[in-house]
C-alpha positions in Angstrom: 102.9 148.3 110.9 104.8 151.2 111.5 108.7 150.9 111.8 109.0 151.5 115.7 106.3 148.6 116.1 108.6 146.6 114.0 111.7 147.5 116.0 109.8 146.7 119.1 108.6 143.5 118.0 112.1 142.5 116.9 113.9 143.3 120.1 110.9 141.7 122.3 111.3 138.5 120.2 115.1 138.2 120.6 114.4 139.2 124.3 111.6 136.3 124.8 113.5 133.8 122.7 116.8 134.4 124.4 119.0 136.1 121.7 119.2 138.9 124.0 119.9 137.3 127.5 119.2 139.1 131.3 121.5 141.7 131.8 123.2 142.0 128.1 123.3 145.3 126.5 121.2 146.4 123.3 122.7 147.4 120.1 122.9 151.1 120.4 120.2 153.5 118.7 122.7 154.4 116.2 123.1 150.9 115.5 119.5 150.2 115.6 118.7 153.4 113.5 121.7 152.0 110.1 120.0 148.8 110.7 116.4 149.6 110.2 117.1 152.8 108.1 115.5 155.0 110.0 116.2 158.3 112.7 117.0 157.9 116.0 113.9 159.0 117.0 112.0 155.9 115.7 114.2 154.0 117.8 113.9 155.7 120.7 110.3 155.2 120.4 110.2 151.6 120.4 112.9 151.5 123.0 110.4 153.5 125.2 107.9 151.3 124.8 110.2 148.1 125.8 110.9 150.7 129.0 107.0 151.3 129.7 106.9 147.4 130.0 109.7 146.7 131.9 111.5 144.7 129.3 114.7 146.5 129.2 115.9 149.0 131.5 119.0 152.0 131.1 121.8 153.3 132.1 123.1 156.8 132.1 125.9 157.5 129.6 125.6 153.1 128.7 122.6 152.3 127.0 119.7 149.9 127.3 120.0 146.7 129.1 117.4 143.8 129.0 115.5 143.3 132.6 114.8 140.6 134.3 111.3 141.3 133.4 108.0 139.2 134.7 106.4 139.0 131.4 109.7 137.4 129.7 109.9 134.8 132.6 106.2 133.7 131.8 106.9 132.8 128.2 110.2 131.3 129.2 109.3 129.3 131.7 109.9 125.3 131.6 106.5 124.1 133.3 104.0 123.1 130.4 100.4 124.5 131.8 98.0 122.0 129.5 95.0 122.4 132.1 93.9 125.7 131.8 92.6 127.5 128.6 92.7 131.0 130.1 95.0 133.2 128.3 97.8 135.5 130.1 97.3 138.9 129.5 100.9 139.4 127.9 99.8 137.0 125.0 98.3 140.4 123.8 100.7 143.1 122.4 100.8 146.1 125.2 100.6 148.5 122.8 97.1 147.0 121.4 95.9 146.9 124.8 97.4 150.4 125.1 95.4 151.8 121.9 92.0 150.2 122.8 92.2 151.6 126.5 93.3 154.9 125.1 90.7 155.3 122.7 88.0 154.1 125.2 89.1 157.3 127.7 89.2 159.5 124.8 85.5 159.0 123.4 83.8 158.3 126.9 86.1 161.3 129.0 83.1 163.2 129.8 80.7 160.2 131.2 80.4 159.6 134.6 82.1 156.3 135.7 78.3 155.0 136.4 77.9 151.0 136.4 74.4 150.9 134.6 75.6 153.1 131.9 74.9 151.3 128.5 76.8 152.4 125.6 74.1 152.6 122.9 76.8 152.9 120.1 78.1 149.4 121.0 75.1 147.6 120.5 75.1 148.1 116.7 78.5 146.9 116.5 77.6 143.6 118.4 74.8 143.2 116.3 76.6 143.4 113.1 79.4 141.1 114.5 76.8 138.4 115.6 74.9 138.6 112.3 78.7 137.7 110.7 78.3 134.2 113.1 74.6 133.8 111.9 73.1 135.0 114.9 70.2 137.4 113.2 68.8 139.4 116.3 67.3 143.0 117.2 69.1 145.5 118.9 67.2 145.3 122.2 67.4 141.3 122.6 71.2 141.9 122.9 72.1 142.2 126.6 75.9 142.8 127.9 76.7 140.8 131.2 79.9 140.6 133.0 79.7 136.8 133.3 78.5 133.8 131.5 78.5 131.7 134.7 76.5 134.2 136.3 74.1 134.1 133.7 73.3 130.4 134.0 73.2 130.7 137.8 70.3 132.8 136.9 68.5 130.7 134.2 69.0 127.7 136.7 67.2 129.1 139.5 64.4 131.3 137.6 60.9 130.5 136.4 60.8 129.6 132.2 57.7 130.3 130.2 57.8 126.9 129.6 56.4 125.9 133.2 59.0 123.4 133.4 61.7 122.6 136.2 64.0 119.9 135.3 67.8 120.8 133.9 69.2 118.9 131.0 73.2 119.5 130.8 75.6 116.8 128.6 77.9 114.4 129.7 80.8 115.7 130.3 80.5 119.8 130.1 81.5 122.7 131.4 82.7 121.6 135.3 81.7 125.3 137.4 78.3 124.7 136.1 77.9 121.0 136.7 79.7 121.8 140.3 76.9 124.6 140.8 73.9 121.9 139.9 75.3 119.4 142.4 74.7 122.0 145.0 71.4 123.5 143.9 67.9 122.3 144.4 67.1 121.5 141.2 66.0 118.4 139.4 68.7 117.4 136.7 69.1 114.8 134.0 72.1 114.1 132.0 72.8 113.0 128.3 75.9 111.2 127.2 78.0 113.4 124.2 81.1 111.7 123.0 82.9 112.4 119.5 79.8 111.5 117.6 77.5 114.0 119.2 74.3 113.0 121.2 71.6 110.5 121.0 68.8 112.1 119.2 66.5 110.0 120.0 67.3 109.8 123.8 67.1 113.6 123.5 63.6 113.3 121.8 62.4 111.1 124.6 63.4 113.6 127.4 62.3 116.5 125.4 58.9 114.6 124.7 58.5 112.6 127.9 60.5 114.8 130.7 59.8 117.8 132.3 62.8 119.7 130.5 62.8 123.3 131.2 66.1 124.0 129.5 69.0 121.8 127.6 72.7 123.4 128.0 74.8 122.8 125.6 77.8 124.1 123.8 77.5 123.0 120.3 81.0 124.0 118.8 84.8 124.1 120.8 83.1 121.5 123.2 84.8 122.0 126.9 86.3 119.4 127.6 85.6 117.2 124.1 87.0 119.6 121.6 84.1 118.7 119.3 81.6 120.3 117.6 77.7 119.2 116.6 77.7 118.4 112.7 75.0 120.8 111.1 72.6 118.2 110.9 72.7 117.7 114.7 72.4 121.4 115.5 69.4 122.0 113.2 67.6 118.7 114.3 68.4 119.7 118.3 67.1 123.3 117.3 63.4 121.4 115.6 62.9 119.2 118.6 63.6 121.7 121.0 60.6 123.9 119.3 58.4 121.0 118.8 58.5 119.9 122.5 58.7 123.8 124.0 62.3 123.0 125.4 64.4 126.0 125.7 67.9 125.7 124.3 70.9 127.3 126.5 73.5 127.5 123.8 77.3 128.3 124.9 79.1 129.7 122.4 81.9 130.7 124.7 84.2 130.9 121.9 82.4 132.6 119.7 84.2 133.1 116.3 87.6 133.1 117.8 88.4 130.0 115.9 86.4 130.2 112.4 84.8 126.9 111.5 83.8 126.8 107.9 80.2 127.5 107.2 79.6 126.7 110.6 76.2 128.5 112.2 74.7 128.2 115.5 71.6 126.9 116.8 70.1 130.2 117.3 70.6 130.6 113.6 67.5 127.6 113.5 65.5 129.0 115.9 62.9 131.5 114.3 64.5 133.7 117.5 62.3 131.1 119.5 63.1 129.1 122.3 67.1 129.8 122.4 69.5 131.4 124.7 72.6 132.5 123.0 75.5 133.3 125.5 79.1 134.2 124.5 82.1 135.0 126.3 85.1 137.5 125.5 87.3 136.2 127.9 89.3 134.2 125.8 89.7 136.8 123.4 90.5 139.8 125.6 91.4 138.9 129.2 91.6 142.1 130.4 87.7 142.8 131.2 84.7 141.2 132.0 82.1 141.0 129.4 79.8 139.1 127.8 76.8 139.0 125.9 73.3 137.3 125.9 70.9 136.9 122.6 67.3 136.6 124.1 64.3 135.5 122.0 61.4 137.8 122.1 59.5 135.1 123.8 62.2 135.5 126.6 62.5 139.0 127.0 59.6 140.2 129.5 60.9 137.2 131.3 64.7 138.2 131.3 63.6 141.7 132.6 61.6 139.9 135.7 63.8 137.6 136.7 67.2 140.0 136.5 65.1 142.6 138.5 64.1 140.0 140.8 67.6 138.9 141.8 68.6 142.5 142.7 67.2 145.9 142.4 69.8 147.2 140.4 70.0 145.8 137.4 73.5 147.2 137.1 74.8 144.4 139.0 74.9 142.5 135.4 75.9 145.2 133.4 79.7 145.4 132.4 81.4 148.6 133.8 81.4 151.6 131.1 85.4 151.1 130.7 85.2 147.6 129.9 82.0 148.4 127.4 83.7 151.2 125.9 87.1 149.2 125.7 85.3 146.3 123.9 83.6 148.8 121.3 87.2 150.3 120.4 88.7 147.0 120.6 85.8 145.1 118.1 85.6 148.2 116.1 89.6 148.3 114.9 91.4 146.2 112.9 93.1 145.0 115.7 90.0 142.6 116.6 90.1 141.1 113.1 94.0 140.7 113.5 93.8 138.8 116.9 91.2 136.5 115.5 93.4 135.9 112.1 96.5 135.2 114.4 94.3 133.1 116.8 93.0 130.9 113.9 96.9 130.4 112.8 98.3 129.2 116.2 95.2 126.9 116.9 95.3 125.2 113.4 99.2 124.7 113.9 98.5 123.5 117.6 95.8 121.4 116.4 97.6 119.8 113.2 100.7 118.7 115.4 98.3 117.0 117.7 97.3 115.1 115.0 100.6 114.1 113.9 102.1 113.3 117.1 99.3 110.9 117.9 98.7 109.8 114.7 100.6 106.1 115.5 99.3 105.8 118.9 97.1 102.7 120.0 93.7 104.1 120.6 93.0 101.0 123.2 95.6 103.0 125.2 94.5 106.6 124.3 92.1 107.6 122.2 92.3 111.2 120.9 88.5 113.0 121.1 88.4 116.1 119.6 91.5 118.2 118.8 89.3 119.3 115.9 88.7 123.6 117.1 89.4 125.7 119.9 91.6 125.2 122.9 90.2 121.7 124.2 90.5 118.0 123.4 89.9 115.0 125.6 92.6 111.7 125.9 90.4 108.5 127.0 92.9 106.5 128.7 93.0 102.6 128.8 90.2 102.0 132.2 93.0 99.6 134.0 94.9 102.8 133.8 94.6 105.1 137.0 94.4 108.3 135.6 95.6 110.2 138.9 98.4 108.5 139.0 99.1 109.3 135.2 98.3 113.2 136.2 100.8 112.9 139.2 103.7 111.3 137.6 103.6 114.0 134.6 103.1 116.7 137.3 106.6 115.4 138.6 107.9 116.3 135.0 106.4 119.6 135.4 103.3 119.1 132.8 100.1 119.6 134.2 97.0 118.2 132.6 93.3 118.1 134.3 91.4 115.1 134.9 87.5 115.3 133.5 85.7 113.8 136.4 84.4 117.3 137.7 82.6 117.5 134.0 80.4 114.8 134.9 77.5 115.2 137.1 77.2 111.5 138.0 80.6 110.2 138.8 80.0 107.0 137.6 79.6 108.1 134.1 83.6 109.2 134.0 85.2 107.5 131.3 88.7 107.6 132.8 90.0 110.6 130.4 91.7 114.3 130.8 91.3 117.3 129.2 93.9 119.2 127.6 94.3 122.7 126.3 96.8 124.4 124.0 95.9 127.7 124.8 99.0 128.5 127.0 102.2 126.6 125.4 104.3 126.9 122.2 104.1 124.4 119.6 107.3 122.9 120.7 106.2 121.9 124.4 102.7 120.8 123.2 104.5 118.0 121.0 106.9 117.6 123.8 104.1 117.1 126.6 102.4 114.6 124.3 105.0 112.6 123.7 105.7 112.4 127.5 101.9 111.5 128.2 102.2 108.8 126.0 104.9 107.4 127.4 103.8 107.7 130.7 100.5 105.4 129.5 102.7 103.2 127.9 105.2 102.8 130.9 101.6 102.5 133.6 100.5 99.9 130.7 102.9 97.6 131.1 102.9 97.2 134.9 99.0 97.1 135.0 97.7 95.5 131.8 97.9 92.0 131.3 99.2 90.8 127.5 
């Protein structure tokens, strides 16, 4: 790290942590140069970076002062948002983002802004990254897309090579896709998933006897459970899919952002058949809309046909030139690995805190599901306690959690649970919120559950 970056980070942290308060004067340039044993130019470079973010402002002949800026307010908010995993843009260092954007512009300044441009230099980088995560594929089988939900809609409505019609989904599952399925005129079957995975015998029965076109699954970092299939389960599910000619749509939305020891995806067991691999990047780099789809050889022709059928311009699905260029600059630099290390450490610390805080909870009142990896985990609450009341009472304390009801295709399968995300809270906020949640459930249990 360059010295001006260190000075910038130290000052920014002092502002975020309120050691330097709104309107307070920063130490002088001379004082900072003496503290860090550097030139005044190095200090000025750090201050200019803070100025560009509107974190501070200058007064002629007076110095630099802390501004009442938006970024700091986001960190200082007393609200505790456990109901979303979408990261704030300011959760990334501004100069890291600027570096990627500047590099993208420098590399492709001579290109026209054409939505249909595919950066050939990006695909080998993606291929290498995917291989490191156990997804071995050809360059021509990697397709960049603007969004994963967009692809799920496409696959749901399109005919598949196996000629089958029915969509099989886990319950609970990704709520946005569940909502879409309810509005669609397609046959849907569901299979229960819990902390132990799915019933493989029931899954085989569906694959063998029902008209299953594809099985949509999130093997790791499950949303909303926060669980992952075991190695044995992933391998078996893929074996069954190949045996009965069912496609697997593997939603690996979090990718390798939070590293799991020796993890390989279902695609690894597919022999590049009957498995479509999806990966989003919005949880990693929220500035741009870009994801990828890995298509097996036997589906390549079908994919090109159905993508073209939806629109005469295939570019409808392709991320913009600047998005591709920025993503290439990001994953080709040391910044990407640095962010992955930081995120893994942050998530590990938060999930360890979840384990510590909930260790002495009564599982009959609140059972913790998941909290193994990724941003999510689930709290299954005693059936006699109304989840809606829990959510409303916590909201009065400015603690926000989300019901899992919308993650179920069949409402009568809902298990009285809530989803918790650790994405946008500090370690201290998470610990505080969990204690409030359990206190609230205990309070309601004393009023509603007979002794």
